[in-house]
PDB file of N, CA, C and O in Angstrom, chain B, residues numbered from 101:
ATOM      1  N   UNK B 101     -10.171  22.922 -21.954  1.00  0.00           N
ATOM      2  CA  UNK B 101      -9.554  24.181 -20.260  1.00  0.00           C
ATOM      3  C   UNK B 101      -9.691  22.954 -19.061  1.00  0.00           C
ATOM      4  O   UNK B 101     -10.532  22.181 -18.603  1.00  0.00           O
ATOM      5  N   UNK B 102      -7.958  23.423 -18.856  1.00  0.00           N
ATOM      6  CA  UNK B 102      -8.223  22.192 -17.585  1.00  0.00           C
ATOM      7  C   UNK B 102      -8.196  23.179 -16.176  1.00  0.00           C
ATOM      8  O   UNK B 102      -8.139  24.381 -15.918  1.00  0.00           O
ATOM      9  N   UNK B 103      -8.253  22.237 -15.643  1.00  0.00           N
ATOM     10  CA  UNK B 103      -8.468  22.957 -14.471  1.00  0.00           C
ATOM     11  C   UNK B 103      -8.153  21.668 -12.991  1.00  0.00           C
ATOM     12  O   UNK B 103      -8.282  20.452 -12.847  1.00  0.00           O
ATOM     13  N   UNK B 104      -7.686  22.855 -12.130  1.00  0.00           N
ATOM     14  CA  UNK B 104      -7.399  21.527 -10.845  1.00  0.00           C
ATOM     15  C   UNK B 104      -8.319  22.021  -9.432  1.00  0.00           C
ATOM     16  O   UNK B 104      -7.890  22.223  -8.296  1.00  0.00           O
ATOM     17  N   UNK B 105      -9.116  22.084  -9.725  1.00  0.00           N
ATOM     18  CA  UNK B 105     -10.113  22.113  -8.947  1.00  0.00           C
ATOM     19  C   UNK B 105     -10.730  21.171  -8.941  1.00  0.00           C
ATOM     20  O   UNK B 105     -11.086  20.802 -10.060  1.00  0.00           O
ATOM     21  N   UNK B 106     -11.066  20.517  -8.039  1.00  0.00           N
ATOM     22  CA  UNK B 106     -12.379  19.238  -7.436  1.00  0.00           C
ATOM     23  C   UNK B 106     -14.038  19.548  -8.374  1.00  0.00           C
ATOM     24  O   UNK B 106     -14.514  20.682  -8.435  1.00  0.00           O
ATOM     25  N   UNK B 107     -14.415  18.867  -8.735  1.00  0.00           N
ATOM     26  CA  UNK B 107     -15.794  19.229  -9.499  1.00  0.00           C
ATOM     27  C   UNK B 107     -16.796  17.902  -8.221  1.00  0.00           C
ATOM     28  O   UNK B 107     -16.945  16.715  -8.510  1.00  0.00           O
ATOM     29  N   UNK B 108     -17.195  18.395  -7.215  1.00  0.00           N
ATOM     30  CA  UNK B 108     -18.291  17.551  -6.831  1.00  0.00           C
ATOM     31  C   UNK B 108     -20.186  17.424  -7.832  1.00  0.00           C
ATOM     32  O   UNK B 108     -20.829  18.429  -8.138  1.00  0.00           O
ATOM     33  N   UNK B 109     -20.551  16.280  -8.062  1.00  0.00           N
ATOM     34  CA  UNK B 109     -21.185  15.673  -8.860  1.00  0.00           C
ATOM     35  C   UNK B 109     -22.067  14.607  -8.025  1.00  0.00           C
ATOM     36  O   UNK B 109     -21.636  13.904  -7.110  1.00  0.00           O
ATOM     37  N   UNK B 110     -23.091  14.623  -8.411  1.00  0.00           N
ATOM     38  CA  UNK B 110     -24.576  14.039  -7.594  1.00  0.00           C
ATOM     39  C   UNK B 110     -24.963  12.937  -8.114  1.00  0.00           C
ATOM     40  O   UNK B 110     -25.132  13.373  -9.253  1.00  0.00           O
ATOM     41  N   UNK B 111     -25.200  12.003  -8.178  1.00  0.00           N
ATOM     42  CA  UNK B 111     -25.885  11.167  -8.580  1.00  0.00           C
ATOM     43  C   UNK B 111     -25.486   9.932  -7.914  1.00  0.00           C
ATOM     44  O   UNK B 111     -25.236   9.793  -6.716  1.00  0.00           O
ATOM     45  N   UNK B 112     -25.430   8.271  -9.657  1.00  0.00           N
ATOM     46  CA  UNK B 112     -25.171   7.254  -8.538  1.00  0.00           C
ATOM     47  C   UNK B 112     -22.936   6.864  -9.292  1.00  0.00           C
ATOM     48  O   UNK B 112     -22.078   6.641 -10.147  1.00  0.00           O
ATOM     49  N   UNK B 113     -23.224   7.007  -8.482  1.00  0.00           N
ATOM     50  CA  UNK B 113     -21.530   6.272  -8.513  1.00  0.00           C
ATOM     51  C   UNK B 113     -21.245   5.370  -9.134  1.00  0.00           C
ATOM     52  O   UNK B 113     -20.043   5.378  -9.399  1.00  0.00           O
ATOM     53  N   UNK B 114     -21.578   4.849  -9.382  1.00  0.00           N
ATOM     54  CA  UNK B 114     -21.655   3.662  -9.401  1.00  0.00           C
ATOM     55  C   UNK B 114     -22.233   3.424 -11.335  1.00  0.00           C
ATOM     56  O   UNK B 114     -22.112   2.409 -12.021  1.00  0.00           O
ATOM     57  N   UNK B 115     -22.712   4.492 -11.642  1.00  0.00           N
ATOM     58  CA  UNK B 115     -22.899   5.101 -13.070  1.00  0.00           C
ATOM     59  C   UNK B 115     -22.119   6.326 -13.599  1.00  0.00           C
ATOM     60  O   UNK B 115     -22.682   7.257 -14.175  1.00  0.00           O
ATOM     61  N   UNK B 116     -20.912   6.274 -13.389  1.00  0.00           N
ATOM     62  CA  UNK B 116     -20.730   8.255 -13.935  1.00  0.00           C
ATOM     63  C   UNK B 116     -21.572   8.480 -15.167  1.00  0.00           C
ATOM     64  O   UNK B 116     -22.023   7.795 -16.085  1.00  0.00           O
ATOM     65  N   UNK B 117     -21.588  10.145 -14.661  1.00  0.00           N
ATOM     66  CA  UNK B 117     -21.829   9.908 -16.067  1.00  0.00           C
ATOM     67  C   UNK B 117     -20.568  11.608 -16.499  1.00  0.00           C
ATOM     68  O   UNK B 117     -21.038  12.523 -17.176  1.00  0.00           O
ATOM     69  N   UNK B 118     -19.402  11.664 -16.078  1.00  0.00           N
ATOM     70  CA  UNK B 118     -18.321  12.677 -16.539  1.00  0.00           C
ATOM     71  C   UNK B 118     -17.581  12.145 -17.330  1.00  0.00           C
ATOM     72  O   UNK B 118     -17.143  11.083 -16.889  1.00  0.00           O
ATOM     73  N   UNK B 119     -17.015  12.561 -18.936  1.00  0.00           N
ATOM     74  CA  UNK B 119     -16.596  11.759 -19.213  1.00  0.00           C
ATOM     75  C   UNK B 119     -14.651  11.667 -18.671  1.00  0.00           C
ATOM     76  O   UNK B 119     -14.195  12.217 -17.668  1.00  0.00           O
ATOM     77  N   UNK B 120     -13.986  10.971 -19.503  1.00  0.00           N
ATOM     78  CA  UNK B 120     -12.518  10.748 -18.561  1.00  0.00           C
ATOM     79  C   UNK B 120     -12.588  10.022 -17.258  1.00  0.00           C
ATOM     80  O   UNK B 120     -13.611   9.508 -16.805  1.00  0.00           O
ATOM     81  N   UNK B 121     -11.006  10.027 -16.504  1.00  0.00           N
ATOM     82  CA  UNK B 121     -10.924   9.391 -15.648  1.00  0.00           C
ATOM     83  C   UNK B 121     -11.577   9.568 -14.290  1.00  0.00           C
ATOM     84  O   UNK B 121     -11.178  10.368 -13.444  1.00  0.00           O
ATOM     85  N   UNK B 122     -12.450   8.882 -14.176  1.00  0.00           N
ATOM     86  CA  UNK B 122     -12.768   9.367 -12.789  1.00  0.00           C
ATOM     87  C   UNK B 122     -12.467   8.439 -11.308  1.00  0.00           C
ATOM     88  O   UNK B 122     -12.090   7.268 -11.295  1.00  0.00           O
ATOM     89  N   UNK B 123     -12.745   9.308 -10.084  1.00  0.00           N
ATOM     90  CA  UNK B 123     -12.301   8.759  -8.564  1.00  0.00           C
ATOM     91  C   UNK B 123     -12.936   8.939  -8.141  1.00  0.00           C
ATOM     92  O   UNK B 123     -13.704   9.899  -8.204  1.00  0.00           O
ATOM     93  N   UNK B 124     -12.881   7.500  -7.082  1.00  0.00           N
ATOM     94  CA  UNK B 124     -14.943   8.007  -6.126  1.00  0.00           C
ATOM     95  C   UNK B 124     -14.035   7.019  -4.925  1.00  0.00           C
ATOM     96  O   UNK B 124     -13.656   5.860  -4.758  1.00  0.00           O
ATOM     97  N   UNK B 125     -13.999   8.451  -4.215  1.00  0.00           N
ATOM     98  CA  UNK B 125     -12.488   8.320  -2.730  1.00  0.00           C
ATOM     99  C   UNK B 125     -14.364   7.848  -1.416  1.00  0.00           C
ATOM    100  O   UNK B 125     -15.338   8.506  -1.051  1.00  0.00           O
ATOM    101  N   UNK B 126     -13.918   6.518  -1.224  1.00  0.00           N
ATOM    102  CA  UNK B 126     -14.995   6.356  -0.437  1.00  0.00           C
ATOM    103  C   UNK B 126     -14.123   5.373   0.195  1.00  0.00           C
ATOM    104  O   UNK B 126     -13.373   4.611  -0.416  1.00  0.00           O
ATOM    105  N   UNK B 127     -14.335   5.469   2.021  1.00  0.00           N
ATOM    106  CA  UNK B 127     -12.918   4.896   3.229  1.00  0.00           C
ATOM    107  C   UNK B 127     -13.924   3.674   3.860  1.00  0.00           C
ATOM    108  O   UNK B 127     -14.912   3.898   4.559  1.00  0.00           O
ATOM    109  N   UNK B 128     -13.464   2.401   3.471  1.00  0.00           N
ATOM    110  CA  UNK B 128     -13.664   1.090   3.917  1.00  0.00           C
ATOM    111  C   UNK B 128     -12.834   0.413   5.609  1.00  0.00           C
ATOM    112  O   UNK B 128     -11.660   0.601   5.928  1.00  0.00           O
ATOM    113  N   UNK B 129     -13.607  -0.159   6.208  1.00  0.00           N
ATOM    114  CA  UNK B 129     -13.368  -0.439   7.100  1.00  0.00           C
ATOM    115  C   UNK B 129     -12.663  -1.818   6.980  1.00  0.00           C
ATOM    116  O   UNK B 129     -12.649  -2.197   5.809  1.00  0.00           O
ATOM    117  N   UNK B 130     -12.142  -2.580   7.746  1.00  0.00           N
ATOM    118  CA  UNK B 130     -11.012  -3.453   8.125  1.00  0.00           C
ATOM    119  C   UNK B 130     -12.087  -4.979   8.692  1.00  0.00           C
ATOM    120  O   UNK B 130     -12.008  -6.177   8.421  1.00  0.00           O
ATOM    121  N   UNK B 131     -12.979  -4.222   9.516  1.00  0.00           N
ATOM    122  CA  UNK B 131     -13.170  -5.167  10.304  1.00  0.00           C
ATOM    123  C   UNK B 131     -14.362  -6.546   9.131  1.00  0.00           C
ATOM    124  O   UNK B 131     -14.589  -7.753   9.212  1.00  0.00           O
ATOM    125  N   UNK B 132     -14.606  -5.912   8.597  1.00  0.00           N
ATOM    126  CA  UNK B 132     -15.252  -7.741   7.484  1.00  0.00           C
ATOM    127  C   UNK B 132     -16.257  -7.234   7.601  1.00  0.00           C
ATOM    128  O   UNK B 132     -16.862  -8.062   8.283  1.00  0.00           O
ATOM    129  N   UNK B 133     -17.001  -6.339   7.407  1.00  0.00           N
ATOM    130  CA  UNK B 133     -18.569  -5.520   7.450  1.00  0.00           C
ATOM    131  C   UNK B 133     -18.399  -4.780   6.389  1.00  0.00           C
ATOM    132  O   UNK B 133     -17.544  -3.932   6.135  1.00  0.00           O
ATOM    133  N   UNK B 134     -20.132  -5.547   5.225  1.00  0.00           N
ATOM    134  CA  UNK B 134     -19.339  -5.554   3.813  1.00  0.00           C
ATOM    135  C   UNK B 134     -21.688  -5.472   3.835  1.00  0.00           C
ATOM    136  O   UNK B 134     -22.397  -6.430   3.525  1.00  0.00           O
ATOM    137  N   UNK B 135     -22.158  -4.219   4.239  1.00  0.00           N
ATOM    138  CA  UNK B 135     -24.072  -4.880   4.740  1.00  0.00           C
ATOM    139  C   UNK B 135     -24.940  -2.867   4.409  1.00  0.00           C
ATOM    140  O   UNK B 135     -26.154  -2.669   4.364  1.00  0.00           O
ATOM    141  N   UNK B 136     -23.706  -1.614   4.223  1.00  0.00           N
ATOM    142  CA  UNK B 136     -24.602  -0.840   4.393  1.00  0.00           C
ATOM    143  C   UNK B 136     -23.700   0.068   3.074  1.00  0.00           C
ATOM    144  O   UNK B 136     -22.786  -0.096   2.266  1.00  0.00           O
ATOM    145  N   UNK B 137     -24.835   1.248   3.603  1.00  0.00           N
ATOM    146  CA  UNK B 137     -24.285   2.862   1.935  1.00  0.00           C
ATOM    147  C   UNK B 137     -23.722   2.303   1.208  1.00  0.00           C
ATOM    148  O   UNK B 137     -24.249   1.208   1.015  1.00  0.00           O
ATOM    149  N   UNK B 138     -22.895   2.453   0.665  1.00  0.00           N
ATOM    150  CA  UNK B 138     -22.220   2.844  -1.076  1.00  0.00           C
ATOM    151  C   UNK B 138     -21.840   1.025  -1.014  1.00  0.00           C
ATOM    152  O   UNK B 138     -22.138   0.239  -1.913  1.00  0.00           O
ATOM    153  N   UNK B 139     -21.305   0.752  -0.049  1.00  0.00           N
ATOM    154  CA  UNK B 139     -20.654  -1.241  -0.868  1.00  0.00           C
ATOM    155  C   UNK B 139     -21.710  -1.747  -1.126  1.00  0.00           C
ATOM    156  O   UNK B 139     -21.785  -2.662  -1.946  1.00  0.00           O
ATOM    157  N   UNK B 140     -22.983  -1.163  -0.349  1.00  0.00           N
ATOM    158  CA  UNK B 140     -24.587  -2.051  -1.559  1.00  0.00           C
ATOM    159  C   UNK B 140     -25.561  -1.481  -2.705  1.00  0.00           C
ATOM    160  O   UNK B 140     -26.594  -1.815  -3.287  1.00  0.00           O
ATOM    161  N   UNK B 141     -24.735  -0.545  -2.693  1.00  0.00           N
ATOM    162  CA  UNK B 141     -24.838  -0.393  -4.706  1.00  0.00           C
ATOM    163  C   UNK B 141     -23.909  -0.556  -5.252  1.00  0.00           C
ATOM    164  O   UNK B 141     -24.256  -0.275  -6.399  1.00  0.00           O
ATOM    165  N   UNK B 142     -22.188  -1.011  -5.328  1.00  0.00           N
ATOM    166  CA  UNK B 142     -21.416  -1.262  -5.607  1.00  0.00           C
ATOM    167  C   UNK B 142     -22.127  -3.365  -5.770  1.00  0.00           C
ATOM    168  O   UNK B 142     -22.229  -4.029  -6.802  1.00  0.00           O
ATOM    169  N   UNK B 143     -22.389  -3.699  -4.607  1.00  0.00           N
ATOM    170  CA  UNK B 143     -23.566  -5.603  -5.047  1.00  0.00           C
ATOM    171  C   UNK B 143     -23.661  -5.491  -5.851  1.00  0.00           C
ATOM    172  O   UNK B 143     -22.937  -5.860  -6.776  1.00  0.00           O
ATOM    173  N   UNK B 144     -24.749  -4.840  -5.864  1.00  0.00           N
ATOM    174  CA  UNK B 144     -26.377  -4.793  -6.756  1.00  0.00           C
ATOM    175  C   UNK B 144     -24.859  -5.280  -8.450  1.00  0.00           C
ATOM    176  O   UNK B 144     -24.768  -6.299  -9.134  1.00  0.00           O
ATOM    177  N   UNK B 145     -23.993  -3.943  -8.467  1.00  0.00           N
ATOM    178  CA  UNK B 145     -23.654  -3.400  -9.982  1.00  0.00           C
ATOM    179  C   UNK B 145     -22.674  -4.859 -10.278  1.00  0.00           C
ATOM    180  O   UNK B 145     -22.860  -5.730 -11.128  1.00  0.00           O
ATOM    181  N   UNK B 146     -21.681  -4.756  -9.330  1.00  0.00           N
ATOM    182  CA  UNK B 146     -21.141  -6.575  -9.789  1.00  0.00           C
ATOM    183  C   UNK B 146     -20.550  -6.854  -8.152  1.00  0.00           C
ATOM    184  O   UNK B 146     -20.416  -6.052  -7.228  1.00  0.00           O
ATOM    185  N   UNK B 147     -20.299  -8.151  -8.212  1.00  0.00           N
ATOM    186  CA  UNK B 147     -20.720  -8.662  -7.208  1.00  0.00           C
ATOM    187  C   UNK B 147     -19.310  -9.574  -6.832  1.00  0.00           C
ATOM    188  O   UNK B 147     -19.410 -10.523  -6.054  1.00  0.00           O
ATOM    189  N   UNK B 148     -18.083  -9.233  -7.405  1.00  0.00           N
ATOM    190  CA  UNK B 148     -16.805  -9.393  -7.353  1.00  0.00           C
ATOM    191  C   UNK B 148     -15.865  -7.801  -6.587  1.00  0.00           C
ATOM    192  O   UNK B 148     -14.640  -7.845  -6.480  1.00  0.00           O
ATOM    193  N   UNK B 149     -16.456  -6.859  -6.253  1.00  0.00           N
ATOM    194  CA  UNK B 149     -15.638  -6.550  -5.460  1.00  0.00           C
ATOM    195  C   UNK B 149     -16.365  -6.753  -3.652  1.00  0.00           C
ATOM    196  O   UNK B 149     -15.673  -6.413  -2.692  1.00  0.00           O
ATOM    197  N   UNK B 150     -17.481  -7.209  -3.497  1.00  0.00           N
ATOM    198  CA  UNK B 150     -17.595  -7.467  -1.889  1.00  0.00           C
ATOM    199  C   UNK B 150     -17.179  -9.320  -1.770  1.00  0.00           C
ATOM    200  O   UNK B 150     -17.539  -9.884  -0.736  1.00  0.00           O
ATOM    201  N   UNK B 151     -16.343 -10.261  -2.991  1.00  0.00           N
ATOM    202  CA  UNK B 151     -15.940 -11.477  -3.113  1.00  0.00           C
ATOM    203  C   UNK B 151     -15.120 -11.388  -2.227  1.00  0.00           C
ATOM    204  O   UNK B 151     -15.074 -11.957  -1.136  1.00  0.00           O
ATOM    205  N   UNK B 152     -14.152 -10.334  -2.902  1.00  0.00           N
ATOM    206  CA  UNK B 152     -12.706 -10.402  -3.252  1.00  0.00           C
ATOM    207  C   UNK B 152     -12.447  -9.357  -1.371  1.00  0.00           C
ATOM    208  O   UNK B 152     -11.636  -9.835  -0.577  1.00  0.00           O
ATOM    209  N   UNK B 153     -12.972  -8.478  -1.112  1.00  0.00           N
ATOM    210  CA  UNK B 153     -13.617  -7.730  -0.008  1.00  0.00           C
ATOM    211  C   UNK B 153     -13.272  -9.248   1.486  1.00  0.00           C
ATOM    212  O   UNK B 153     -12.411  -9.356   2.359  1.00  0.00           O
ATOM    213  N   UNK B 154     -14.269  -9.976   1.140  1.00  0.00           N
ATOM    214  CA  UNK B 154     -15.007 -10.602   2.497  1.00  0.00           C
ATOM    215  C   UNK B 154     -13.626 -11.927   1.860  1.00  0.00           C
ATOM    216  O   UNK B 154     -13.270 -12.493   2.894  1.00  0.00           O
ATOM    217  N   UNK B 155     -13.003 -12.402   0.922  1.00  0.00           N
ATOM    218  CA  UNK B 155     -11.652 -13.308   0.824  1.00  0.00           C
ATOM    219  C   UNK B 155     -11.074 -13.015   1.472  1.00  0.00           C
ATOM    220  O   UNK B 155     -10.630 -13.919   2.181  1.00  0.00           O
ATOM    221  N   UNK B 156     -10.654 -11.766   1.751  1.00  0.00           N
ATOM    222  CA  UNK B 156      -9.545 -10.276   2.209  1.00  0.00           C
ATOM    223  C   UNK B 156      -9.703 -11.080   3.934  1.00  0.00           C
ATOM    224  O   UNK B 156      -9.315 -11.937   4.729  1.00  0.00           O
ATOM    225  N   UNK B 157     -10.423 -10.180   3.689  1.00  0.00           N
ATOM    226  CA  UNK B 157     -10.841 -10.363   5.316  1.00  0.00           C
ATOM    227  C   UNK B 157     -10.790 -12.263   6.074  1.00  0.00           C
ATOM    228  O   UNK B 157     -10.459 -12.732   7.163  1.00  0.00           O
ATOM    229  N   UNK B 158     -11.254 -12.771   4.928  1.00  0.00           N
ATOM    230  CA  UNK B 158     -11.316 -14.308   5.655  1.00  0.00           C
ATOM    231  C   UNK B 158     -10.047 -14.454   6.521  1.00  0.00           C
ATOM    232  O   UNK B 158      -9.839 -14.518   7.732  1.00  0.00           O
ATOM    233  N   UNK B 159      -9.143 -14.487   5.203  1.00  0.00           N
ATOM    234  CA  UNK B 159      -7.493 -14.780   5.143  1.00  0.00           C
ATOM    235  C   UNK B 159      -6.741 -13.824   5.717  1.00  0.00           C
ATOM    236  O   UNK B 159      -5.510 -13.840   5.744  1.00  0.00           O
ATOM    237  N   UNK B 160      -7.477 -12.937   6.207  1.00  0.00           N
ATOM    238  CA  UNK B 160      -6.234 -11.689   7.298  1.00  0.00           C
ATOM    239  C   UNK B 160      -5.161 -11.932   7.625  1.00  0.00           C
ATOM    240  O   UNK B 160      -4.222 -11.557   6.923  1.00  0.00           O
ATOM    241  N   UNK B 161      -4.948 -12.655   8.824  1.00  0.00           N
ATOM    242  CA  UNK B 161      -4.114 -13.593   8.982  1.00  0.00           C
ATOM    243  C   UNK B 161      -2.618 -14.010   8.049  1.00  0.00           C
ATOM    244  O   UNK B 161      -1.439 -14.146   8.375  1.00  0.00           O
ATOM    245  N   UNK B 162      -3.452 -14.134   6.607  1.00  0.00           N
ATOM    246  CA  UNK B 162      -2.418 -14.441   5.892  1.00  0.00           C
ATOM    247  C   UNK B 162      -2.247 -13.346   5.161  1.00  0.00           C
ATOM    248  O   UNK B 162      -2.036 -14.055   4.177  1.00  0.00           O
ATOM    249  N   UNK B 163      -2.084 -11.672   4.494  1.00  0.00           N
ATOM    250  CA  UNK B 163      -2.317 -10.768   4.474  1.00  0.00           C
ATOM    251  C   UNK B 163      -2.075  -9.238   4.976  1.00  0.00           C
ATOM    252  O   UNK B 163      -1.695  -9.080   6.136  1.00  0.00           O
ATOM    253  N   UNK B 164      -2.167  -8.738   4.605  1.00  0.00           N
ATOM    254  CA  UNK B 164      -1.929  -7.472   4.899  1.00  0.00           C
ATOM    255  C   UNK B 164      -3.572  -6.975   4.350  1.00  0.00           C
ATOM    256  O   UNK B 164      -3.978  -6.778   3.205  1.00  0.00           O
ATOM    257  N   UNK B 165      -4.621  -6.827   6.305  1.00  0.00           N
ATOM    258  CA  UNK B 165      -6.189  -6.245   5.568  1.00  0.00           C
ATOM    259  C   UNK B 165      -6.202  -4.960   6.698  1.00  0.00           C
ATOM    260  O   UNK B 165      -7.209  -4.604   7.311  1.00  0.00           O
ATOM    261  N   UNK B 166      -4.460  -4.178   6.864  1.00  0.00           N
ATOM    262  CA  UNK B 166      -4.591  -3.475   8.184  1.00  0.00           C
ATOM    263  C   UNK B 166      -5.352  -2.311   6.697  1.00  0.00           C
ATOM    264  O   UNK B 166      -5.392  -2.543   5.489  1.00  0.00           O
ATOM    265  N   UNK B 167      -6.044  -0.621   7.798  1.00  0.00           N
ATOM    266  CA  UNK B 167      -6.743   0.004   7.290  1.00  0.00           C
ATOM    267  C   UNK B 167      -5.639   0.819   6.137  1.00  0.00           C
ATOM    268  O   UNK B 167      -4.619   0.180   6.392  1.00  0.00           O
ATOM    269  N   UNK B 168      -5.382   1.440   5.460  1.00  0.00           N
ATOM    270  CA  UNK B 168      -4.072   2.241   4.715  1.00  0.00           C
ATOM    271  C   UNK B 168      -3.646   1.861   3.665  1.00  0.00           C
ATOM    272  O   UNK B 168      -3.050   2.634   2.915  1.00  0.00           O
ATOM    273  N   UNK B 169      -3.980  -0.196   3.184  1.00  0.00           N
ATOM    274  CA  UNK B 169      -2.817  -0.603   2.957  1.00  0.00           C
ATOM    275  C   UNK B 169      -3.585  -0.999   1.653  1.00  0.00           C
ATOM    276  O   UNK B 169      -4.718  -1.456   1.805  1.00  0.00           O
ATOM    277  N   UNK B 170      -3.116  -0.878   0.470  1.00  0.00           N
ATOM    278  CA  UNK B 170      -3.913  -1.276  -1.204  1.00  0.00           C
ATOM    279  C   UNK B 170      -3.699  -2.399  -1.837  1.00  0.00           C
ATOM    280  O   UNK B 170      -2.677  -3.047  -1.610  1.00  0.00           O
ATOM    281  N   UNK B 171      -4.776  -2.868  -2.868  1.00  0.00           N
ATOM    282  CA  UNK B 171      -4.195  -4.074  -3.732  1.00  0.00           C
ATOM    283  C   UNK B 171      -4.298  -3.615  -4.639  1.00  0.00           C
ATOM    284  O   UNK B 171      -5.202  -2.911  -5.090  1.00  0.00           O
ATOM    285  N   UNK B 172      -3.214  -4.008  -5.117  1.00  0.00           N
ATOM    286  CA  UNK B 172      -3.077  -3.729  -7.103  1.00  0.00           C
ATOM    287  C   UNK B 172      -3.156  -4.444  -7.516  1.00  0.00           C
ATOM    288  O   UNK B 172      -3.098  -4.456  -8.746  1.00  0.00           O
TER     289      UNK B 172
END
């Protein structure tokens, strides 16, 4: 059965329980801050997102580190 509804689940977003594709929507600042909320749970599971975020912020004069931009 397919549905176009958004399904909200409670739990640990760093260990999704549902099958299939998962999307975790999270708002992030461009101030170089990493130390509160959801990002702490991410850092406990994997160190690379924090390292990459801090690297991008440190080199922001050489890249497009504006809100709304994505890195692919």
